[in-house]
N, C-alpha and C positions, 0 to 999 in steps of 0.2 A: 179222739181223747186216749187211745190205746196205744197210739203209735206217737206219741205226743217227746216219752225221749229219745227217741230215734232221730226223729225228726230235727231234736234240737239238736244234738248231733251231727248229723250230717250239716245244719245249718253254719255251728261250730268250722265244720273240716272247708267248709266251704268258701266262707269269708277268709279264711286262710289261705288258702289255694288260692283266689282268684286277688286276693288283692295285693296289687302292684308296689306297697310299698315295703313288700316285705323283700323285693328283689333289687338288689343294686346292680348298678355296674361294677365290672370285674379287671375291664382292660378298656385302653388309651383309644383301639383300636375303633368303639363304642361309639364314642364321639366323633373322630374323623370322619366315621359312617354318616353320623346325624349332623356335620359340618357341611359334607358335601348333599347331603340335601336339602339342607335349608339356601346354603349355595343357588343350588337348581331351582326352588322353586324361586325365591331372590328374580334369580337370571329370567323363569316364566313370568315373571309378574310383569319383570321389564322388559322382555321381547311382546310381550301382549298391547303393550303401549304403544311400542312404536309405530302400526299403521296410524294410529290420532296426532304422535309426533309427528309424522309427516305431511298431514293434512294440515297442522298448525306451525308447517316450518316457518313460511314469514314471521308469524307473531314472537317463537323463540326464538330469531336466530342468532339474537343477541345470547341471547343467554345460554345456549349452545357450544357456541364459538364454530369457525371456521372451520376445521376438519372436522369436528361432527357432525357438522351441517351439507359439510363435501359428502362425508359417510354416507348419511342419510338420501343426500339424494340420488347416488352410485348405487344407493339398496332399492330407489322406487324407481329407478332405469331400469332395473334386474328383475323388478317383481311385476310390470309392463312387460317385458320381454317373454318372461314364462306366460305373461295369461296373453299375448298375444300366440305364443308356442301352442302356447295350449287350445288357443280357439280356431288355429289352421290345420291343427291337426284331428280335430274334431270334423272338418269340413273337409279339406284335405281327401287325394285319395288314397292306393294302397302301398301306390309300386314307390313312395314316400318314405313309410313308416319308419323304415329300420335307419334312416336318414334324421330324421325325426326325430325319433328314439334316445342317438348317439347326441344332438344338438340338447335334448331336451334333459339326459346324466348330465352333460358337460354344465349347461345354464341352472341345476338341482345344488351343484359344486360351487359354484361361484356364488350362488344366493346364500350358501351356511356359510360358507365363507364372507359374504358382506355380515352376515347377521351377529358372525362373532367376536368382528372387528368393532361393528355398533356398539355391540354389549361391554369389550375390552372397554372404548369410548370412554361408554357411561359410567360405567363399576366404576373407572378409575378418580372421576371427583362424586362420591357419597353425598354432599351439599344438593349436587344435581340431579341423583338419582331420587333422594327426599322431596326436592320439591317437585318435579315432575311426578312422584306419586301423589302429592296433595292435590293435582290439581283434577277439577270433578270429573271427570271422562270415567264412562263405565263401559267396561271388555265385552269382549263381543261371546254371546254365551256358550259357543263352545271351547273357547281358552278359557273362560272361568270355570267351568264344569271341568275340565282337565286341571285344571290348577286347585279345586277341592277336590279333585280325587290323588292326586296327587300327595296334597295334604296328607288327605286319609291312609296312604301308602307309608308317607313320613313315622307317621303315630303308629302306626302296627308296624311297621320295621322297629321303632325304638323300645315297643312291648317285645319282638320277639328280641331283641336284641337283649334286653334287660331282665330277659327270662332262659335259665341254665337250661341244657338239655334233660338234664332228669328234672328236674320241675316242670319242664313243659310236656314230657312223657306223664308223670303224673296226674296233672291236670286232667289234660285229654283222658286218661285213663277214670280219672274221679266224673268228669263229666258222663262218659260212656256212661260209666255205673247209677251214675242217679237218672240219665236217661233211661236206663231201663227200667230201674227201680219204681218211674215213675210211669212210665209204659205198664209196667204189670199190675200195678196199685189203680190206675186210671181203668183198666181192663176189669179188673175184679168189681170197682166201684160202681159201673155201668152194667153189668153184670146181676150183681145185686138191685141196683135201680131198677132193673126191668125186673126184677122176681118181684121187686116190694112194689112196683107200678102197677102189675097182675094181681099180685095177694090184694091191693086195696082196691083195683076194679070186681075183682071179685067178692071182697067183703061191701063193697057199695050194690054190686048186683042181689046180693043174698042178703042184706042189712032186715029185709020182710017178714026173714024167716023166722022161725022158732030161737029161742036164747041156747037152746042144747046146742042149735047152728051154730052161732055164734062160738059158744064157748071151745066149739070142735075149732073152728075158724081161728080164734085165738090161741089155742094148744097147740095149730097145726103152725102157725109166724112163731110163734114161740119156738116150737124144733126146729123152725125155717132161720131161722135166727142164730139159735145154735150151730145148727148146720154151717152157716154165712162162713159164724167166727171158724169151725175147724177147719171149713176152708179155705181163711185166710191165714190162718194157722200154723195150715199144710203148705201154703203157694211163700208163706215168709220164709218156712223152714227150706225150701226150693231152692227161694230164691239166697239165704244165704250159704247154702250147700256150693250152689253157681258162685256165686260172686268169690267161697274159700278158694275153689276152682281157679278160677278166674286169677284172684291174688296170686296163687302161688307160678300161674304161669309168666303172672307180669313180670314176677321176681325173678321169674330164668329168666325172663326177658330183659330187665332192669341191669341184672348179674350180665349180662354177653355186653354191655350197648357202655355197661361202668367199662367194662374191660378193652372194648374199644374205645372211649375216649381214654381210659390210661394208654394205649397204646398212639393213639393220634394226639395226645397233651407232649408224650415223649418224642413225637417225630415234630412237633410243633417247637417245641426245646431244643432239641438239635437244630430247627431251623434258624430262633430265634438267636441260640452262641451263632452260631456262622456268620446271619446276616451283622449281628453286631460287630463280630472280629473284621468282616468286611468294612463298617463303616466307622471302627477306631484305625484300620488302615488307612481309609482315604482320607481320613479328621487329620491322620499323623502326614500323610502325605500333601492334603491342604495347606497343614501348618508351615510345612519345610518352604514351601511353594510362595505361602506367606512373610517366611523368613526371607529367603532368596530376597523375591522385589523390594521388601524394606532394606537390607543391604543394597542390593545395584541402585535402591532409590539414596541414599544414603552414599554412596558411591561416589555417584552424579552428583548429588548434593557439592560435595568435598572436591571430585575435578574441578566442576564446576566454580568452585569458591577458587581454587588454586588456579585455571583461570582468569577468573576475575582479576584479582591482585596482579596475577602474569601483566592482564591487559591494561591494568589499571598502570603499570608500573613503566610497560611500555609506552603506555600513551605520558606519561610524567617526563620522560624523555625525550620522546617524538615535542611534548610542547616547548620542553628545557630545548632541545636540536632545536626547531623551528623559530623560535626568538634567536638564536646566536643568528640562524641562517636570514631572518627579517633584519638584524643589526650589520651581520658582513654587507646583505643586499645595498644596505642604505651607503655603506662606508664605499665598497664597490660606485655604487652612483656616483660620491666625493670624486674619488677617485680614478674615473671615466670620466667624469668634466674635466679633472683637473687634467687625465692625460689628454683626452679634447685640446686642451687648449694649449698645450705643449704639442703635441701635433702640431698646429695650427702655427703654432710658434716659429718648433722648424722650420715645417712649409713656406714661412714666409723669411726665414732666416736663409733657406737652402734659395729659396728664387731671388732673394739676394744676391746669395754667389753665383747662382749661377746670372746672374746680368753683371754682378763685378767680375765677373770672369768672359761673359762675351765681350762687353766693355773693355777686359784686359785684351781679350784675344784682339778684338777689334786695334785697339789701340798697337798692340805687338805688331799688328800686323802692316799697321800705317806709318812705326816706327820703323819698323822694316824696309818698307817700301821709301823713305822718305829717306833714308840710312843710304839704301842701295843708289838710290837718288846722286843723294850726295856725292857719294861714292862718286857715281858717274860721274858729275859735274866735278869733282876734283880727281878721274880720272882724264876725262877730256879739258881740261882748265892748262893739266900737268902736260897735255899733249901739244897742246897749241901753244907755252909758251919752248917746248922742246924745239916747235917748226920755227918758231920767230924768231928764237935763237940761230938755229941754223941758217938759216935765211943770210943772217946778217953779219954772219963766219964767211957765209959765202961770198956777200956782195964785198965784203971786205978784202978777199984776197984780190 
């Protein structure tokens, strides 16, 4: 009852120090780290279900789809190869150890890539992941233990991230002070309890003695109580003195840590400004590239519109010329028919002319021969008449 105010003060300080509600996040990096840890837990939970999914692959093939089913089948083949290689490495000779180790490393990399690929495909479909988690599958004990430990690590990490370095140092120092004080009080109480037990035993052993001896023992117990109080007071004074010394040392250490924190904060601010400047430059560059892409797309659309208009104009001219060509072809067919008729008439006329010319030539030749025959006949007739006249004259003479 004599240390009640101090205990109340210590309890109040402890509640203020250990209350996580007073610790607030100050940076967005905390949320990013916790998001990464939560995504890792989700991936661990999903990856621990992969063996169960493979065992029931025929049942869930329609729900998973062909791509995920093929990836799971390939993962099962790699797992079987890994088991076979591990079994053969345990039973094989020592001459092929290096070769088997190389094959094992390569197979481990392929298996890791296969797991990442399966998780990527599954996480791309949140409804499928939720449906798989609702299945009544019990995880294997090692996987469940690891996931539970990782969740505890996540909660511990969140508490550490939400606690500033100064508060963490104060919390540790305060817990150490409380532990030291409890240890000292426990030792004092143990010693007093031992002395009290010895006194009680002595009192019980000598209770049959005279009243004056009992009075002496009572007086001795009172003196002992006074001595204990004096000892407790001395212990408290020494503890308070030691606490003051440790508090001064802690304050000096806190000052040094605060200076280090300021320096690191200045470095952090410089790095943040540098990274923000770099990010701004990259954003400007990205905007320029996007604007160039938009301009090129607009130019492409404009050129394609002009080309389309030109194409439509050329196509219309082509259609018109094609119609004119069709009309001219029809006229040409009519003209060709007329030309063939004219040619046929000319050929008939030429044939008639040739026939007439041939007949004329024949008649001319006949006429010439007739005329020649006739002239010959006339000449012969004339010679005959002259010869007759000469004969008559001669006879007359």
